Backbone as CSV, one residue per row, in Angstrom:
resi,resn,N_x,N_y,N_z,CA_x,CA_y,CA_z,C_x,C_y,C_z
1,UNK,5.125,1.262,14.891,5.592,0.660,16.126,5.377,1.648,17.256
2,UNK,4.865,1.208,18.366,4.566,2.115,19.458,5.835,2.558,20.148
3,UNK,5.851,3.787,20.741,7.022,4.255,21.473,7.397,3.310,22.594
4,UNK,6.377,2.711,23.262,6.664,1.791,24.368,7.528,0.637,23.892
5,UNK,7.271,0.135,22.683,8.052,-0.980,22.166,9.486,-0.541,21.881
6,UNK,9.656,0.687,21.317,10.982,1.179,20.981,11.844,1.353,22.222
7,UNK,11.218,1.673,23.348,11.969,1.988,24.557,12.222,0.769,25.445
8,UNK,11.848,-0.400,25.011,12.053,-1.589,25.840,13.537,-1.832,26.077
9,UNK,13.882,-1.997,27.328,15.263,-2.335,27.675,15.491,-3.820,27.399
10,UNK,16.753,-4.249,27.320,17.021,-5.682,27.128,16.357,-6.548,28.200
11,UNK,16.327,-6.080,29.441,15.707,-6.868,30.510,14.198,-6.977,30.310
12,UNK,13.556,-5.879,29.905,12.120,-5.935,29.634,11.829,-6.881,28.469
13,UNK,12.670,-6.832,27.452,12.487,-7.755,26.319,12.606,-9.200,26.792
14,UNK,13.590,-9.463,27.654,13.786,-10.812,28.182,12.548,-11.266,28.954
15,UNK,12.021,-10.389,29.768,10.840,-10.721,30.564,9.628,-10.976,29.665
16,UNK,9.445,-10.132,28.657,8.282,-10.288,27.780,8.411,-11.506,26.865
17,UNK,9.622,-11.855,26.489,9.826,-13.088,25.725,9.452,-14.295,26.585
18,UNK,9.867,-14.258,27.847,9.504,-15.346,28.761,7.999,-15.366,28.992
19,UNK,7.389,-14.190,29.098,5.937,-14.106,29.306,5.187,-14.681,28.106
20,UNK,5.722,-14.471,26.903,5.101,-15.046,25.702,5.081,-16.565,25.795
21,UNK,6.201,-17.140,26.203,6.294,-18.596,26.337,5.342,-19.109,27.417
22,UNK,5.326,-18.423,28.557,4.444,-18.847,29.653,2.981,-18.782,29.217
23,UNK,2.596,-17.685,28.586,1.208,-17.536,28.154,0.839,-18.607,27.132
24,UNK,1.763,-18.869,26.201,1.507,-19.869,25.159,1.379,-21.272,25.742
25,UNK,2.224,-21.589,26.702,2.281,-22.957,27.209,1.368,-23.227,28.395
26,UNK,1.064,-22.180,29.185,0.266,-22.387,30.395,-1.079,-21.670,30.367
27,UNK,-1.318,-20.867,29.336,-2.583,-20.148,29.231,-2.615,-18.909,30.103
28,UNK,-3.722,-18.198,29.995,-3.863,-16.922,30.688,-3.751,-17.071,32.204
29,UNK,-4.337,-18.126,32.734,-4.275,-18.326,34.192,-2.864,-18.615,34.683
30,UNK,-2.061,-19.187,33.811,-0.695,-19.520,34.204,0.272,-18.350,34.141
31,UNK,-0.186,-17.221,33.584,0.692,-16.054,33.454,0.790,-15.330,34.788
32,UNK,1.825,-15.663,35.535,2.093,-15.009,36.816,3.526,-14.488,36.795
33,UNK,3.800,-13.527,37.663,5.164,-13.007,37.745,6.150,-14.130,38.104
34,UNK,5.736,-14.980,39.004,6.611,-16.073,39.430,6.939,-17.004,38.267
35,UNK,5.924,-17.359,37.461,6.150,-18.249,36.316,7.056,-17.583,35.288
36,UNK,6.867,-16.280,35.081,7.694,-15.551,34.120,9.139,-15.490,34.607
37,UNK,9.332,-15.205,35.889,10.690,-15.172,36.451,11.382,-16.519,36.265
38,UNK,10.642,-17.584,36.525,11.200,-18.927,36.387,11.590,-19.199,34.936
39,UNK,10.698,-18.859,33.995,10.965,-19.089,32.570,12.146,-18.263,32.085
40,UNK,12.282,-17.045,32.605,13.372,-16.151,32.186,14.679,-16.467,32.890
41,UNK,14.635,-17.337,33.906,15.844,-17.649,34.668,16.266,-16.503,35.562
42,UNK,15.278,-15.739,36.053,15.559,-14.581,36.905,15.141,-14.889,38.338
43,UNK,15.697,-14.129,39.258,15.320,-14.322,40.654,13.875,-13.872,40.869
44,UNK,13.219,-14.500,41.822,11.814,-14.204,42.086,11.633,-12.727,42.409
45,UNK,10.625,-12.129,41.817,10.355,-10.708,42.038,10.919,-9.804,40.954
46,UNK,11.743,-10.381,40.059,12.368,-9.558,39.011,11.338,-8.952,38.065
47,UNK,10.421,-9.772,37.544,9.468,-9.247,36.559,8.512,-8.238,37.174
48,UNK,8.167,-8.415,38.451,7.244,-7.465,39.084,7.921,-6.122,39.337
49,UNK,9.247,-6.087,39.339,9.958,-4.815,39.465,9.810,-3.987,38.185
50,UNK,9.612,-4.647,37.065,9.460,-3.964,35.775,7.999,-3.778,35.386
51,UNK,7.165,-4.759,35.737,5.734,-4.705,35.436,5.016,-5.012,36.749
52,UNK,4.606,-3.947,37.448,4.155,-4.106,38.829,2.963,-5.024,39.008
53,UNK,2.027,-4.961,38.101,0.825,-5.781,38.238,0.746,-6.782,37.080
54,UNK,-0.095,-7.758,37.267,-0.311,-8.732,36.202,-0.922,-8.059,34.973
55,UNK,-1.836,-7.092,35.214,-2.436,-6.359,34.097,-1.373,-5.600,33.304
56,UNK,-0.419,-5.003,34.005,0.660,-4.265,33.323,1.490,-5.223,32.474
57,UNK,1.753,-6.397,33.006,2.500,-7.415,32.263,1.709,-7.871,31.036
58,UNK,0.429,-8.123,31.226,-0.419,-8.594,30.124,-0.528,-7.535,29.027
59,UNK,-0.697,-6.273,29.405,-0.827,-5.210,28.397,0.483,-4.973,27.656
60,UNK,1.597,-5.044,28.378,2.898,-4.882,27.708,3.120,-6.034,26.729
61,UNK,2.727,-7.227,27.145,2.839,-8.386,26.259,1.922,-8.214,25.049
62,UNK,0.717,-7.697,25.275,-0.197,-7.422,24.173,0.401,-6.433,23.188
63,UNK,1.070,-5.406,23.687,1.720,-4.432,22.808,2.814,-5.078,21.968
64,UNK,3.639,-5.896,22.608,4.742,-6.539,21.892,4.214,-7.454,20.789
65,UNK,3.234,-8.281,21.121,2.683,-9.208,20.131,1.968,-8.443,19.014
66,UNK,1.156,-7.451,19.374,0.430,-6.672,18.363,1.396,-5.898,17.475
67,UNK,2.463,-5.328,18.057,3.468,-4.610,17.252,4.136,-5.541,16.255
68,UNK,4.449,-6.735,16.700,5.101,-7.699,15.812,4.168,-8.071,14.660
69,UNK,2.921,-8.354,14.967,1.964,-8.722,13.931,1.723,-7.551,12.982
70,UNK,1.620,-6.342,13.534,1.392,-5.154,12.705,2.558,-4.924,11.750
71,UNK,3.778,-5.115,12.248,4.961,-4.932,11.390,4.969,-5.956,10.259
72,UNK,4.614,-7.187,10.571,4.567,-8.237,9.544,3.507,-7.931,8.492
73,UNK,2.353,-7.446,8.942,1.265,-7.125,8.012,1.645,-5.932,7.140
74,UNK,2.299,-4.922,7.736,2.735,-3.756,6.960,3.730,-4.170,5.881
75,UNK,4.657,-5.064,6.240,5.635,-5.547,5.260,4.940,-6.331,4.147
76,UNK,3.934,-7.122,4.515,3.158,-7.859,3.510,2.476,-6.885,2.553
77,UNK,1.876,-5.846,3.113,1.201,-4.848,2.287,2.152,-4.178,1.305
78,UNK,3.366,-3.880,1.759,4.371,-3.250,0.889,4.755,-4.185,-0.252
79,UNK,4.963,-5.469,0.085,5.333,-6.430,-0.959,4.209,-6.599,-1.976
80,UNK,2.964,-6.658,-1.508,1.845,-6.853,-2.413,1.566,-5.609,-3.258
81,UNK,1.866,-4.433,-2.708,1.646,-3.192,-3.462,2.563,-3.109,-4.678
82,UNK,3.686,-3.839,-4.618,4.628,-3.791,-5.735,4.212,-4.702,-6.890
83,UNK,3.146,-5.494,-6.685,2.710,-6.410,-7.751,1.190,-6.483,-7.797
84,UNK,0.518,-5.334,-8.043,-0.951,-5.329,-8.030,-1.540,-6.270,-9.077
85,UNK,-2.542,-7.025,-8.653,-3.228,-7.919,-9.573,-2.542,-9.247,-9.826
86,UNK,-1.370,-9.456,-9.208,-0.634,-10.703,-9.405,-1.131,-11.722,-8.373
87,UNK,-2.117,-12.509,-8.765,-2.764,-13.465,-7.858,-1.776,-14.486,-7.300
88,UNK,-0.941,-15.048,-8.159,0.004,-16.070,-7.699,0.972,-15.500,-6.671
89,UNK,1.412,-14.271,-6.893,2.329,-13.636,-5.941,1.611,-13.377,-4.616
90,UNK,0.347,-12.947,-4.677,-0.416,-12.701,-3.450,-0.540,-13.976,-2.626
91,UNK,-0.873,-15.076,-3.280,-0.984,-16.363,-2.578,0.358,-16.744,-1.969
92,UNK,1.432,-16.581,-2.742,2.764,-16.952,-2.261,3.179,-16.100,-1.058
93,UNK,2.898,-14.795,-1.120,3.313,-13.900,-0.036,2.528,-14.165,1.248
94,UNK,1.214,-14.376,1.117,0.409,-14.673,2.305,0.834,-16.017,2.899
95,UNK,1.064,-17.003,2.039,1.514,-18.316,2.523,2.866,-18.210,3.221
96,UNK,3.746,-17.390,2.670,5.080,-17.221,3.266,4.979,-16.597,4.654
97,UNK,4.116,-15.575,4.785,3.938,-14.938,6.091,3.374,-15.934,7.096
98,UNK,2.352,-16.679,6.690,1.757,-17.645,7.607,2.752,-18.734,7.982
99,UNK,3.579,-19.149,7.025,4.592,-20.166,7.324,5.592,-19.643,8.354
100,UNK,5.936,-18.355,8.229,6.867,-17.777,9.209,6.226,-17.757,10.586
101,UNK,4.940,-17.399,10.646,4.252,-17.400,11.937,4.157,-18.816,12.497
102,UNK,3.973,-19.802,11.615,3.927,-21.197,12.088,5.244,-21.622,12.710
103,UNK,6.329,-21.000,12.263,7.640,-21.296,12.835,7.811,-20.747,14.239
104,UNK,6.825,-19.967,14.691,6.860,-19.406,16.048,5.549,-19.750,16.762
105,UNK,5.370,-21.023,17.096,4.092,-21.439,17.691,3.764,-20.720,18.991
106,UNK,4.788,-20.320,19.770,4.502,-19.588,21.009,3.861,-18.234,20.696
107,UNK,4.321,-17.585,19.634,3.734,-16.307,19.232,2.265,-16.490,18.870
108,UNK,1.971,-17.535,18.089,0.586,-17.785,17.678,-0.304,-18.138,18.864
109,UNK,0.190,-19.003,19.728,-0.614,-19.407,20.885,-0.820,-18.232,21.840
110,UNK,0.223,-17.408,22.023,0.091,-16.221,22.876,-0.922,-15.260,22.269
111,UNK,-0.885,-15.118,20.953,-1.852,-14.249,20.282,-3.281,-14.739,20.501
112,UNK,-3.468,-16.039,20.435,-4.787,-16.615,20.672,-5.242,-16.310,22.103
113,UNK,-4.362,-16.517,23.072,-4.699,-16.237,24.473,-5.008,-14.753,24.675
114,UNK,-4.214,-13.886,24.044,-4.434,-12.443,24.179,-5.733,-12.011,23.519
115,UNK,-6.089,-12.663,22.416,-7.344,-12.343,21.734,-8.527,-12.670,22.635
116,UNK,-8.461,-13.813,23.308,-9.530,-14.178,24.248,-9.561,-13.186,25.410
117,UNK,-8.392,-12.831,25.931,-8.326,-11.863,27.031,-8.883,-10.508,26.603
118,UNK,-8.699,-10.160,25.330,-9.168,-8.868,24.826,-10.690,-8.757,24.826
119,UNK,-11.383,-9.886,24.870,-12.846,-9.815,24.926,-13.320,-9.266,26.266
120,UNK,-12.411,-9.246,27.248,-12.761,-8.728,28.577,-11.930,-7.507,28.950
121,UNK,-11.114,-7.021,28.036,-10.208,-5.912,28.336,-10.237,-4.927,27.173
122,UNK,-10.883,-3.787,27.374,-11.087,-2.824,26.285,-9.775,-2.296,25.715
123,UNK,-8.787,-2.036,26.578,-7.507,-1.502,26.091,-6.793,-2.531,25.228
124,UNK,-6.815,-3.764,25.652,-6.191,-4.837,24.884,-6.950,-5.048,23.573
125,UNK,-8.263,-4.973,23.626,-9.075,-5.136,22.416,-8.745,-4.053,21.402
126,UNK,-8.582,-2.824,21.855,-8.258,-1.718,20.952,-6.906,-1.954,20.277
127,UNK,-5.955,-2.426,21.042,-4.607,-2.663,20.508,-4.633,-3.762,19.450
128,UNK,-5.376,-4.817,19.709,-5.425,-5.930,18.762,-6.277,-5.602,17.535
129,UNK,-7.260,-4.739,17.707,-8.091,-4.333,16.581,-7.272,-3.556,15.553
130,UNK,-6.293,-2.785,16.008,-5.478,-1.968,15.094,-4.769,-2.816,14.051
131,UNK,-4.047,-3.841,14.492,-3.283,-4.620,13.510,-4.218,-5.456,12.629
132,UNK,-5.349,-5.896,13.200,-6.287,-6.678,12.392,-6.921,-5.807,11.314
133,UNK,-7.238,-4.565,11.657,-7.780,-3.641,10.662,-6.768,-3.405,9.536
134,UNK,-5.488,-3.337,9.898,-4.439,-3.181,8.872,-4.434,-4.384,7.934
135,UNK,-4.592,-5.574,8.489,-4.618,-6.782,7.668,-5.836,-6.782,6.745
136,UNK,-6.987,-6.361,7.274,-8.192,-6.288,6.447,-7.983,-5.304,5.297
137,UNK,-7.367,-4.144,5.578,-7.092,-3.164,4.516,-6.164,-3.740,3.457
138,UNK,-5.149,-4.494,3.895,-4.210,-5.102,2.955,-4.940,-6.095,2.048
139,UNK,-5.764,-6.944,2.638,-6.514,-7.933,1.858,-7.509,-7.235,0.925
140,UNK,-8.131,-6.165,1.415,-9.067,-5.418,0.557,-8.336,-4.866,-0.671
141,UNK,-7.101,-4.389,-0.458,-6.297,-3.891,-1.578,-6.019,-4.980,-2.599
142,UNK,-5.735,-6.185,-2.122,-5.500,-7.314,-3.026,-6.772,-7.625,-3.807
143,UNK,-7.912,-7.606,-3.122,-9.175,-7.907,-3.778,-9.506,-6.865,-4.844
144,UNK,-9.253,-5.597,-4.515,-9.534,-4.531,-5.483,-8.607,-4.629,-6.688
145,UNK,-7.335,-4.960,-6.434,-6.378,-5.090,-7.539,-6.759,-6.240,-8.462
146,UNK,-7.430,-7.250,-7.892,-7.863,-8.398,-8.697,-9.245,-8.163,-9.311
147,UNK,-9.777,-6.941,-9.139,-11.110,-6.609,-9.641,-12.156,-7.574,-9.113
148,UNK,-11.987,-7.971,-7.856,-12.949,-8.898,-7.242,-14.178,-8.115,-6.800
149,UNK,-15.331,-8.450,-7.352,-16.564,-7.815,-6.908,-17.521,-8.905,-6.448
150,UNK,-18.076,-8.697,-5.289,-18.951,-9.722,-4.725,-18.127,-10.763,-3.980
151,UNK,-18.773,-11.838,-3.586,-18.084,-12.867,-2.829,-17.833,-12.384,-1.407
152,UNK,-16.910,-13.037,-0.753,-16.623,-12.713,0.637,-16.005,-11.328,0.751
153,UNK,-16.341,-10.634,1.828,-15.712,-9.343,2.097,-14.287,-9.592,2.574
154,UNK,-13.483,-8.529,2.565,-12.103,-8.650,3.039,-12.082,-9.100,4.498
155,UNK,-13.028,-8.591,5.284,-13.070,-8.957,6.698,-13.383,-10.434,6.882
156,UNK,-14.313,-10.947,6.078,-14.652,-12.370,6.148,-13.473,-13.224,5.711
157,UNK,-12.775,-12.773,4.673,-11.625,-13.521,4.189,-10.519,-13.561,5.241
158,UNK,-10.274,-12.436,5.915,-9.261,-12.396,6.980,-9.655,-13.341,8.111
159,UNK,-10.928,-13.333,8.477,-11.393,-14.239,9.536,-11.170,-15.692,9.132
160,UNK,-11.408,-15.993,7.850,-11.198,-17.357,7.361,-9.719,-17.733,7.404
161,UNK,-8.857,-16.817,6.953,-7.412,-17.074,6.980,-6.922,-17.243,8.415
162,UNK,-7.469,-16.416,9.306,-7.114,-16.510,10.716,-7.492,-17.874,11.275
163,UNK,-8.673,-18.344,10.905,-9.121,-19.656,11.362,-8.226,-20.774,10.860
164,UNK,-7.768,-20.648,9.619,-6.841,-21.645,9.059,-5.558,-21.676,9.876
165,UNK,-5.034,-20.506,10.158,-3.781,-20.419,10.895,-3.907,-21.038,12.281
166,UNK,-4.977,-20.709,12.977,-5.158,-21.234,14.330,-5.499,-22.728,14.319
167,UNK,-6.267,-23.159,13.319,-6.593,-24.591,13.223,-5.341,-25.418,12.982
168,UNK,-4.370,-24.832,12.298,-3.137,-25.573,12.000,-2.382,-25.949,13.271
169,UNK,-2.578,-25.169,14.345,-1.875,-25.463,15.595,-2.313,-26.795,16.201
170,UNK,-3.486,-27.289,15.789,-3.975,-28.572,16.308,-3.423,-29.756,15.522
171,UNK,-2.773,-29.476,14.407,-2.241,-30.544,13.559,-0.829,-30.922,13.986
172,UNK,-0.390,-32.143,13.642,1.013,-32.485,13.863,1.887,-31.490,13.088
173,UNK,3.049,-31.175,13.611,3.890,-30.138,13.026,4.175,-30.356,11.537
174,UNK,4.387,-31.609,11.145,4.733,-31.900,9.738,3.593,-31.574,8.782
175,UNK,2.353,-31.512,9.300,1.198,-31.243,8.434,0.803,-29.773,8.405
176,UNK,1.386,-28.946,9.271,0.918,-27.560,9.397,1.148,-26.730,8.142
177,UNK,2.376,-26.699,7.642,2.665,-25.859,6.477,1.892,-26.300,5.231
178,UNK,1.857,-27.616,4.923,1.058,-28.023,3.758,-0.416,-27.646,3.896
179,UNK,-0.965,-27.805,5.104,-2.365,-27.452,5.338,-2.594,-25.964,5.110
180,UNK,-1.700,-25.128,5.658,-1.849,-23.675,5.512,-1.695,-23.259,4.054
181,UNK,-0.697,-23.790,3.365,-0.479,-23.423,1.962,-1.689,-23.780,1.099
182,UNK,-2.200,-25.001,1.277,-3.352,-25.443,0.480,-4.590,-24.616,0.818
183,UNK,-4.766,-24.278,2.093,-5.947,-23.516,2.505,-5.880,-22.080,2.005
184,UNK,-4.697,-21.465,2.076,-4.539,-20.098,1.571,-4.828,-20.068,0.077
185,UNK,-4.287,-21.047,-0.640,-4.541,-21.127,-2.093,-6.039,-21.248,-2.369
186,UNK,-6.716,-22.099,-1.609,-8.150,-22.309,-1.823,-8.951,-21.048,-1.506
187,UNK,-8.613,-20.385,-0.393,-9.366,-19.196,0.002,-9.126,-18.018,-0.934
188,UNK,-7.891,-17.902,-1.429,-7.570,-16.773,-2.299,-7.842,-17.060,-3.775
189,UNK,-8.224,-18.293,-4.086,-8.413,-18.645,-5.497,-9.508,-17.804,-6.147
190,UNK,-10.493,-17.391,-5.365,-11.550,-16.552,-5.900,-11.087,-15.157,-6.260
191,UNK,-9.856,-14.794,-5.843,-9.354,-13.452,-6.139,-8.577,-13.404,-7.436
192,UNK,-8.402,-14.550,-8.063,-7.661,-14.576,-9.319,-8.453,-13.933,-10.424
193,UNK,-7.803,-13.677,-11.583,-8.506,-13.050,-12.696,-9.661,-13.906,-13.175
194,UNK,-10.748,-13.278,-13.493,-11.920,-13.969,-14.025,-11.634,-14.319,-15.485
195,UNK,-11.667,-15.625,-15.843,-11.350,-16.012,-17.219,-12.197,-15.281,-18.243
196,UNK,-13.443,-14.923,-17.890,-14.329,-14.240,-18.832,-13.835,-12.830,-19.137
197,UNK,-12.987,-12.285,-18.229,-12.517,-10.920,-18.423,-11.158,-10.877,-19.117
198,UNK,-10.512,-12.017,-19.302,-9.182,-12.011,-19.897,-9.257,-12.268,-21.386
């Protein structure tokens, strides 16, 4: 977790939570200090007192979202390390994490907006690359524990899982979790033990 995240005051947290909602619901263009103040229920000018420019607000929001995702991925890695080679547990743990993220659609939508913004912002891109690299390492560990050789690389598998998660946002809410669970099972099925080796 970055020091900046640890030092966030309650007011900064309130502003960044509101900024997450604004970014998720109105997109990158809609992220203004005025919109954030309105969403947070603060007087006009409040958020700009804490984050002077829009770039400062966007980068702080990027840190908060990336820190949250990184913490979730680290926890996933710890849980999976305790059961190496257990394919069913790996599928269950990844599905559980994705289901939790589905329960926070603003977080997912904000992450999508920030990812697009990162294609034009090197500092934001670096921050988002860190947590994604951690996820790739975690998936690579699962693949190695399953003695998976060949097939999709860990990076390709993460990209596929990411696509499943984001595609689920286009589905009616009642269909999201079943779609994600079935897709995770299908994508990770190749990581199970090879019957010829058992």
